[in-house]
C-alpha positions as MATLAB code, in Angstrom:
seq = 'MRFILLLLITLTLSNAQNREALLIGNSNYKHISNLDDPSYNLNRLKKTLKVLNFKVKIRTNLNSENLESAIDNFASRLSRSSDTIGLLYYTGHGCQVDYQGYLVPTNVDTQKKLKIKYNALNINKMLETLKEAGNRVNMVFLDACRDVPTGAKGGTKGLGQPVARPKGSLIVYATESGKVANDNSKFINSLIENISKPNQSIRNIGDNISNDVAQKSAYAQIPEVYTKLLPSIVLKRGGYVPPIEPVVPVTPLVITSKWIVSTNSICKANGGKIYKGVCQANWKNAKKICSTSGGRLPTRSELRKVVVDCGGLFTTYGDKDWDSLTDKNIANKSYQSCYKQKGFRDNDWYWTSEEKDSSQAWNVYFDGGGDNWGNKSDTYSALCVQ';
ca = [
      14.877   -2.362   -3.076;
      11.292   -1.975   -2.146;
      10.287   -1.883    1.455;
       7.539   -1.121    3.770;
       7.874    0.723    7.045;
       5.081    0.554    9.599;
       4.941    2.174   13.019;
       1.899    0.909   14.921;
       0.868    1.726   18.456;
      -1.867   -0.041   20.306;
      -5.323   -0.217   21.310;
      -6.915   -1.200   24.635;
      -6.893    2.286   26.013;
     -10.040    4.429   26.178;
     -11.960    5.556   23.112;
     -10.900    9.127   23.878;
      -7.292    8.206   23.247;
      -5.863    9.785   20.106;
      -4.792    7.340   17.398;
      -2.914    8.690   14.391;
      -1.744    6.928   11.236;
       0.337    8.055    8.262;
       0.585    5.776    5.217;
       3.298    6.606    2.668;
       3.681    4.957   -0.726;
       6.502    5.801   -3.168;
       6.379    4.116   -6.575;
       7.181    6.639   -9.347;
      10.953    7.224   -9.246;
      13.095    9.535  -11.354;
      16.457    7.725  -11.289;
      15.616    4.097  -10.449;
      12.990    1.564  -11.445;
       9.351    2.282  -10.704;
       7.431    0.031   -8.350;
       3.911   -1.329   -8.567;
       1.234    1.179   -7.622;
       0.699    0.672   -3.851;
      -2.776    2.246   -3.806;
      -4.671   -1.002   -3.377;
      -2.639   -2.163   -0.376;
      -2.639    1.323    1.141;
      -6.413    1.385    1.030;
      -6.633   -2.150    2.437;
      -4.480   -1.109    5.378;
      -6.430    2.105    5.782;
      -9.710    0.179    6.066;
      -8.195   -2.106    8.694;
      -6.851    0.789   10.748;
     -10.089    2.745   10.638;
     -11.824   -0.265   12.184;
      -9.277    0.137   14.975;
     -10.217    3.843   15.363;
      -7.135    5.396   13.750;
      -7.229    8.738   11.981;
      -5.509    7.880    8.705;
      -3.648   10.100    6.229;
      -2.185    8.790    2.947;
       0.743   10.437    1.124;
       2.282    9.158   -2.107;
       5.318    9.738   -4.330;
       7.186   12.076   -1.991;
      10.460   13.771   -2.898;
      13.152   14.515   -0.313;
      11.597   17.661    1.081;
       8.052   16.299    1.203;
       9.082   12.982    2.749;
      10.926   14.707    5.591;
       8.046   17.130    6.053;
       5.521   14.275    6.198;
       7.502   12.578    8.988;
       7.895   15.843   10.923;
       4.165   16.595   10.668;
       3.347   13.083   11.790;
       5.650   13.397   14.812;
       3.856   16.632   15.713;
       0.542   14.790   15.700;
       2.009   12.130   17.978;
       3.435   14.689   20.400;
       0.054   16.189   21.294;
      -0.281   13.677   24.107;
       1.984   11.087   25.692;
      -0.864    8.569   25.277;
      -1.224    9.127   21.523;
      -1.300    5.920   19.490;
       0.617    6.298   16.217;
       1.070    4.247   13.086;
       3.521    4.964   10.288;
       3.547    2.846    7.148;
       6.024    3.254    4.287;
       6.190    1.373    1.018;
       8.810    2.186   -1.601;
      12.510    1.840   -2.343;
      15.111    1.683    0.398;
      18.889    1.219    0.490;
      21.879    0.903    2.797;
      25.110    2.942    2.781;
      27.859    2.583    5.399;
      25.563    0.301    7.411;
      22.891    2.997    7.615;
      19.440    2.329    6.195;
      17.615    4.957    4.119;
      14.112    5.518    2.750;
      14.540    6.632   -0.851;
      12.512    9.673   -1.970;
      11.335    9.741   -5.571;
      13.960   12.281   -6.716;
      17.186   10.826   -5.231;
      19.924    9.370   -7.435;
      21.056    6.256   -5.540;
      24.163    5.860   -7.712;
      25.742    8.739   -5.774;
      26.671    8.098   -2.153;
      26.437   11.703   -0.987;
      23.059   12.118   -2.669;
      21.800    9.237   -0.551;
      23.398   10.431    2.684;
      22.152   14.007    2.405;
      18.875   13.665    0.496;
      17.422   10.249    1.376;
      15.752    9.797    4.766;
      18.044    8.115    7.291;
      15.963    5.525    9.159;
      17.775    6.034   12.448;
      17.234    9.787   12.259;
      13.578    9.174   11.465;
      13.296    6.963   14.561;
      14.932    9.707   16.616;
      12.261   12.112   15.368;
       9.533    9.709   16.472;
      11.294    9.181   19.793;
      11.188   12.921   20.454;
       7.396   12.831   20.024;
       7.266   11.049   23.372;
       4.284    8.813   22.676;
       3.912    5.542   24.532;
       4.426    2.632   22.118;
       6.027    2.410   18.672;
       5.762   -0.535   16.303;
       7.982   -0.191   13.231;
       7.777   -2.567   10.267;
      10.366   -2.382    7.442;
       9.597   -4.428    4.332;
      12.730   -4.437    2.151;
      11.815   -6.202   -1.055;
      14.235   -5.007   -3.736;
      17.928   -4.345   -4.172;
      18.431   -0.658   -5.001;
      21.611   -0.086   -7.062;
      23.763    2.288   -5.019;
      26.832    2.207   -7.248;
      28.805    3.831   -4.442;
      31.525    2.609   -2.113;
      29.900    1.582    1.124;
      26.609    0.655   -0.560;
      25.404   -2.835    0.313;
      22.276   -4.920   -0.077;
      19.463   -4.904    2.427;
      19.100   -2.717    5.502;
      21.201   -2.643    8.659;
      19.643   -3.139   12.082;
      18.108   -0.074   13.764;
      20.318    1.846   16.181;
      17.860    4.458   17.466;
      15.076    2.402   19.025;
      12.475    4.521   20.806;
      11.373    3.393   24.250;
       8.318    1.157   23.959;
       9.123    0.091   20.399;
       8.605   -3.004   18.286;
      10.643   -2.918   15.051;
      10.213   -5.652   12.461;
      12.279   -6.034    9.282;
      10.674   -8.021    6.467;
      13.811  -10.139    6.234;
      17.084  -10.690    8.069;
      19.617   -7.881    8.426;
      21.604   -7.245    5.242;
      19.424   -9.495    3.090;
      16.967   -8.671    0.310;
      13.454  -10.103    0.287;
      11.634  -11.002   -2.906;
       9.118   -8.456   -4.162;
       5.855   -9.889   -2.859;
       2.880   -9.118   -0.641;
       3.536  -11.746    2.020;
       4.681   -9.209    4.610;
       1.891   -6.646    4.152;
      -0.722   -9.409    3.981;
       0.534  -10.882    7.243;
       0.660   -7.422    8.811;
      -2.971   -6.656    7.968;
      -4.068  -10.093    9.088;
      -2.243   -9.964   12.430;
      -3.250   -6.466   13.530;
      -6.850   -7.512   12.812;
      -6.788  -10.381   15.299;
      -8.551   -9.700   18.618;
      -7.071   -9.773   22.083;
      -3.392  -10.185   21.362;
      -0.472   -8.409   22.991;
       1.588   -6.192   20.720;
       4.607   -8.091   22.021;
       3.383  -11.056   19.991;
       2.556   -9.273   16.726;
       6.127   -9.117   15.438;
       6.831  -12.774   16.216;
       3.534  -13.834   14.660;
       4.346  -11.975   11.440;
       7.884  -13.360   11.372;
       6.688  -16.948   11.781;
       3.876  -16.493    9.274;
       6.028  -15.000    6.487;
       8.826  -17.509    7.093;
       6.451  -20.433    6.709;
       4.712  -19.022    3.631;
       8.075  -18.360    1.913;
       9.499  -21.789    2.814;
      11.950  -19.883    5.083;
      13.476  -17.953    2.186;
      12.249  -14.750    3.875;
      12.444  -14.527    7.672;
      11.401  -11.207    9.204;
      13.681   -9.991   11.991;
      12.191   -8.568   15.197;
      13.595   -5.977   17.638;
      11.901   -4.731   20.822;
      12.639   -2.225   23.558;
      10.695   -1.821   26.824;
       7.297   -2.713   25.423;
       4.412   -2.243   27.876;
       1.831   -4.999   28.318;
      -0.865   -3.645   26.034;
      -3.385   -5.803   24.216;
      -4.501   -5.035   20.692;
      -8.268   -4.717   20.851;
     -10.341   -5.421   17.803;
     -12.773   -2.664   16.947;
     -14.875   -4.568   14.465;
     -14.870   -7.103   11.653;
     -12.002   -6.984    9.156;
     -12.430   -9.198    6.070;
      -9.808  -11.888    5.416;
      -7.041  -10.964    2.992;
      -8.044  -13.353    0.244;
     -11.667  -14.307    0.884;
     -13.061  -17.158   -1.139;
     -15.821  -15.525   -3.159;
     -17.987  -17.516   -5.565;
     -17.773  -16.286   -9.134;
     -21.084  -14.733  -10.095;
     -22.007  -13.868  -13.661;
     -21.488  -10.262  -14.664;
     -24.601   -8.265  -15.431;
     -23.609   -6.386  -18.562;
     -25.719   -4.207  -20.819;
     -25.184   -4.283  -24.572;
     -22.752   -1.387  -24.178;
     -20.154   -3.479  -22.357;
     -18.216   -6.476  -23.659;
     -16.828   -9.271  -21.531;
     -13.904  -10.866  -23.367;
     -14.037  -14.622  -23.753;
     -11.521  -16.811  -22.021;
      -9.919  -17.793  -25.330;
      -9.521  -14.201  -26.561;
      -8.205  -13.084  -23.173;
      -5.521  -15.778  -22.993;
      -4.599  -15.580  -26.689;
      -3.718  -11.899  -26.241;
      -1.606  -12.231  -23.102;
      -4.327  -11.914  -20.473;
      -5.724  -14.183  -17.785;
      -9.176  -14.675  -16.313;
      -9.556  -13.776  -12.639;
     -12.987  -14.282  -11.037;
     -14.688  -13.984  -14.386;
     -12.830  -10.860  -15.555;
     -10.005  -10.664  -18.094;
      -6.874   -9.036  -16.661;
      -3.810   -7.906  -18.620;
      -1.265   -5.134  -18.994;
      -2.427   -2.006  -20.793;
      -1.047   -2.885  -24.225;
      -2.564   -6.359  -24.163;
      -5.837   -5.012  -22.742;
      -6.183   -2.817  -25.830;
      -5.606   -5.836  -28.083;
      -8.086   -7.920  -26.106;
     -10.803   -5.303  -26.463;
     -10.100   -4.816  -30.167;
     -10.254   -8.567  -30.808;
     -13.494   -8.703  -28.805;
     -15.083   -6.139  -31.114;
     -14.704   -3.102  -28.892;
     -12.188   -0.858  -27.166;
     -11.065    0.180  -23.709;
     -13.453    2.747  -22.179;
     -12.462    6.349  -21.587;
     -12.139    7.820  -18.127;
     -15.362    9.746  -18.720;
     -17.280    6.571  -19.561;
     -16.182    4.869  -16.347;
     -16.663    8.065  -14.348;
     -20.273    8.119  -15.596;
     -20.852    4.663  -14.086;
     -19.706    5.965  -10.687;
     -21.781    9.143  -10.869;
     -24.905    7.421  -12.242;
     -24.759    5.031   -9.288;
     -24.643    7.920   -6.834;
     -20.904    7.817   -6.191;
     -18.649   10.828   -5.567;
     -15.896   10.657   -8.174;
     -12.373   11.754   -7.256;
      -8.827   11.512   -8.592;
      -6.074    9.939   -6.489;
      -3.969   12.652   -4.866;
      -6.806   15.179   -4.609;
      -7.188   16.693   -1.153;
     -10.666   15.164   -0.839;
      -9.599   11.651   -1.968;
      -9.729   10.108    1.518;
     -13.065   11.605    2.552;
     -14.828   10.925   -0.763;
     -13.608    7.348   -1.123;
     -14.639    6.677    2.483;
     -18.147    7.952    1.710;
     -18.352    5.775   -1.405;
     -17.191    2.688    0.486;
     -19.825    3.327    3.176;
     -22.599    3.978    0.601;
     -24.381    0.614    0.323;
     -26.617    1.821   -2.513;
     -23.590    2.878   -4.583;
     -21.729   -0.360   -3.851;
     -24.709   -2.417   -4.963;
     -25.298   -0.360   -8.122;
     -21.885   -0.609   -9.773;
     -21.686   -4.317   -8.975;
     -25.012   -4.849  -10.712;
     -23.511   -3.163  -13.746;
     -20.726   -5.770  -13.780;
     -17.820   -4.077  -12.008;
     -16.059   -5.652   -9.040;
     -15.120   -3.879   -5.837;
     -11.508   -5.066   -5.575;
     -10.479   -4.461   -9.199;
      -8.872   -1.531  -10.995;
     -10.129   -1.158  -14.589;
      -7.977    0.085  -17.443;
      -9.098    3.107  -19.446;
      -7.924    3.990  -22.959;
      -6.257    7.198  -21.762;
      -2.519    7.551  -21.212;
      -0.959    9.707  -18.514;
       2.462    9.565  -20.157;
       4.600    7.151  -22.164;
       4.828    4.620  -19.342;
       1.519    5.086  -17.472;
      -2.195    4.924  -18.197;
      -5.309    5.794  -16.214;
      -7.528    3.289  -14.433;
     -10.645    3.441  -12.256;
     -11.252    1.863   -8.846;
     -14.994    1.415   -8.301;
     -14.901    0.476   -4.609;
     -13.653    3.961   -3.715;
     -15.121    5.637   -6.800;
     -11.988    7.281   -8.183;
      -9.291    7.114  -10.832;
      -5.525    6.817  -10.663;
      -2.698    5.928  -13.005;
      -0.680    2.744  -13.183;
       2.362    1.497  -15.054;
       1.355    0.122  -18.422;
       3.207   -3.063  -17.562;
       0.969   -3.647  -14.527;
      -1.965   -6.050  -14.642;
      -5.479   -4.624  -14.246;
      -8.953   -5.627  -15.406;
     -10.133   -4.995  -18.948;
     -13.864   -4.552  -19.458;
     -14.427   -3.368  -23.006;
     -16.976   -1.005  -24.485;
     -18.635   -1.047  -27.908;
];
């Protein structure tokens, strides 16, 4: 079961008001199936929140100890002032045992009931921790997308309703209590879109998301909304946030003789698909596509050189400077223009030829100017090199 938890608190107070955000993404699990790399959506949400003047921290692939510590540290940031605005976002596996919902750390064996109860993060206890912070408004979004096998008596599908609801809270489940939503981006897309809208009360955000996702899923997925003593605060827009799926005309790639753009026929014949002029495929097929095109996948160093030559600050996902360096690259108009002129797109991850392990390979994200690893079964762009 994959799900997203978001705690958002609002925005029409003075600019001096503290606004804190913690974004957590778990995808690489030891005992259960891995999930798609959440990096792209985490960075999309981060951009949106920074427009709204949040201080944003991202944490990924947390085990039991680190997940609990991340929540405790976040609560400490919230407790600095009763007016602090806080946002907590979680994406990863979740499960339910004895009608209690849990966030699943990367190292927990969900086939064992006691392992879940004592090592996973109980959602109600997490909400109690946030309640103790004493900040003014809490918005909590839980996106449960997959059914985690619990294999234990008392383990059921979906997540039970929240018991510990902090005062001034909005809690939204991605689907109805006890049900499992399909693994999709409808909920996070609607979340980003709705918190970007100007001049709306936070009381309406949950209902707007629920209606939006229900309609887009033909009512197969209906988010459930809970509230408690919400103040009348309006979400104020701090600047322009691009639409989720903007319609962008396909422009020809500017490629030197070093780079090879696979033809549509070669791309499709080897299991890929063309998206906005670029061939996309899983890692194994990307290697075949490049070989058939007369080249190979580039190394990390070759793609890193593109970033550096364009004036970007290269970083690896998980480094302590990842957030600050990617922010600088995104704000660097000269860098953004340069790599696009070389034929790379800002919203694409590009496969490299280098493996991280038997199931993962490295890729590069030019918008932020860094590299990360993804499951070999995932779909990313394949631009080949001679």
